[in-house]
C-alpha positions in Angstrom: 22.9 -41.3 -17.1 25.5 -39.4 -19.5 23.2 -39.3 -22.4 20.2 -37.8 -19.4 23.1 -34.6 -18.6 24.2 -34.1 -22.2 19.7 -34.1 -22.9 19.4 -32.2 -20.2 22.4 -29.4 -20.6 21.0 -29.2 -24.2 17.5 -28.2 -23.4 18.6 -25.9 -20.9 21.2 -24.1 -23.6 17.8 -24.5 -26.4 15.8 -22.4 -24.1 18.6 -19.4 -22.7 19.3 -18.8 -25.8 15.6 -18.6 -26.9 15.0 -16.8 -23.6 18.3 -14.1 -24.8 16.7 -13.7 -28.6 13.3 -12.8 -27.2 14.6 -10.3 -24.2 16.8 -8.5 -27.0 13.9 -8.5 -29.1 11.8 -6.9 -27.0 14.7 -4.3 -26.0 14.3 -0.1 -27.0 16.1 0.0 -30.0 17.7 3.6 -28.3 19.2 6.6 -30.5 19.0 4.2 -33.9 15.8 5.5 -33.5 16.3 9.0 -34.6 19.8 9.3 -35.7 20.6 10.4 -38.6 16.7 11.0 -40.2 15.4 13.9 -40.7 13.5 15.8 -38.1 10.4 15.0 -39.0 11.0 11.4 -39.8 13.0 10.9 -36.6 10.4 12.8 -34.1 7.4 10.2 -35.6 9.7 7.6 -35.5 10.4 8.3 -31.4 6.8 9.1 -30.9 6.2 5.3 -32.4 8.7 4.1 -30.3 6.8 6.0 -27.3 3.7 4.4 -27.9 4.9 0.7 -28.2 6.5 2.0 -24.9 3.4 3.3 -23.3 1.1 0.4 -23.6 -2.1 1.2 -22.5 -0.6 4.0 -20.0 -2.9 7.1 -19.9 -0.9 9.8 -18.9 1.9 8.4 -21.8 -0.5 7.8 -24.4 -1.5 11.1 -23.4 1.7 12.8 -24.1 2.0 11.3 -27.4 -1.2 12.5 -28.6 -0.3 16.1 -27.3 3.0 15.9 -29.8 0.8 14.7 -32.7 -2.0 16.8 -31.8 0.5 20.6 -31.4 2.7 18.8 -34.3 -0.5 18.9 -37.0 -1.2 15.4 -36.6 -4.8 15.1 -35.4 -6.0 12.4 -36.7 -3.2 9.9 -34.9 -4.1 11.9 -32.0 -7.5 11.5 -31.7 -7.0 8.1 -32.1 -4.8 7.8 -28.6 -7.3 10.2 -27.4 -10.0 7.6 -27.9 -7.8 4.6 -26.9 -7.5 6.6 -23.0 -10.9 7.5 -23.3 -12.5 4.1 -23.8 -10.6 2.9 -20.3 -12.0 4.3 -17.8 -10.1 8.0 -17.5 -9.7 9.4 -14.3 -10.0 13.4 -13.8 -6.1 13.5 -14.3 -6.5 12.3 -18.0 -9.4 14.4 -18.6 -7.1 17.7 -17.4 -4.3 17.0 -19.2 -6.9 16.2 -22.4 -7.9 19.7 -21.8 -4.1 20.9 -21.8 -3.6 19.8 -25.2 -6.8 22.0 -26.2 -5.6 25.1 -24.1 -1.9 24.3 -26.0 -3.4 24.6 -29.1 -5.8 27.4 -28.6 -8.6 25.6 -28.8 -10.3 27.0 -25.4 -14.1 25.6 -25.9 -12.5 22.0 -26.5 -9.8 22.7 -23.4 -13.1 23.9 -21.0 -14.9 20.9 -21.8 -12.3 18.6 -20.5 -12.0 21.2 -17.3 -15.2 20.7 -16.7 -15.2 16.7 -17.1 -11.9 16.8 -14.9 -13.4 19.0 -12.9 -16.7 17.1 -12.4 -15.0 13.4 -11.8 -13.2 14.4 -8.7 -14.7 17.4 -7.1 -12.4 17.5 -4.7 -9.2 17.5 -6.3 -7.5 20.9 -5.4 -4.5 20.5 -7.5 -7.3 20.1 -10.3 -9.1 23.4 -9.4 -5.8 25.6 -9.2 -4.6 24.9 -12.5 -7.7 24.3 -14.4 -9.0 27.6 -12.2 -5.1 29.5 -13.1 -6.4 28.7 -17.3 -9.3 30.4 -16.3 -7.6 33.6 -15.2 -5.2 33.2 -18.2 -8.2 33.1 -20.5 -10.2 36.2 -18.9 -12.7 34.4 -17.0 -10.9 35.6 -13.7 -14.3 35.2 -11.5 -14.7 31.6 -12.7 -10.7 31.0 -11.8 -10.7 33.0 -8.4 -13.9 30.5 -7.8 -11.9 27.7 -8.2 -8.9 28.4 -6.6 -10.5 29.9 -3.4 -12.1 26.2 -3.4 -8.7 24.9 -3.7 -7.2 27.3 -1.3 -9.9 26.5 1.4 -9.0 22.9 1.0 -5.7 23.3 1.4 -4.1 26.6 2.1 -0.1 25.9 2.5 -0.2 23.6 -0.6 2.7 26.2 -2.5 1.7 24.9 -5.8 -1.7 27.0 -5.6 0.1 29.7 -5.4 2.3 29.3 -8.0 -0.4 28.5 -10.5 -2.3 31.9 -9.4 0.8 33.9 -9.6 1.8 32.6 -13.2 -2.2 33.4 -14.9 -2.0 36.7 -13.0 1.2 37.7 -14.4 0.0 36.2 -17.9 2.7 33.0 -17.7 2.5 29.9 -19.1 1.3 27.2 -17.1 4.9 25.2 -16.1 4.9 21.4 -15.7 
């Protein structure tokens, strides 16, 4: 009986030790990822860790792709964008991708993704107001007002529709 108890305690201790070791291995490293490194190396290290933590989250991967794209590593950004697009993207995914290209000043590419967002969810008034504001900001006021009109017709008491409109007309960069 005593040997059975000792064996049980030993096995439980071994299992607990293995579990603690595995849990410690998966713990995010924290500030050590970036501390003391040159800015570029720290930024890339932070992105690598962010990607590990993102898993298959589309918004997360798009945010990481945005940083890669706007910091000049377009190939890595495209890899992440392709990964998102391979998993049934939603309208909001297309819109966020459009925002990357808009921030990079690539209007044609931005518009392609914005149009895909609108086609994927034509009833999304938030998307309509945000994309409408982008059109106004980019000199296509008629197209922008058409989208803002749809958004406001659906949801006239949404203060964010008015904020997006004011940003566009006053040439203030979109807020998020």
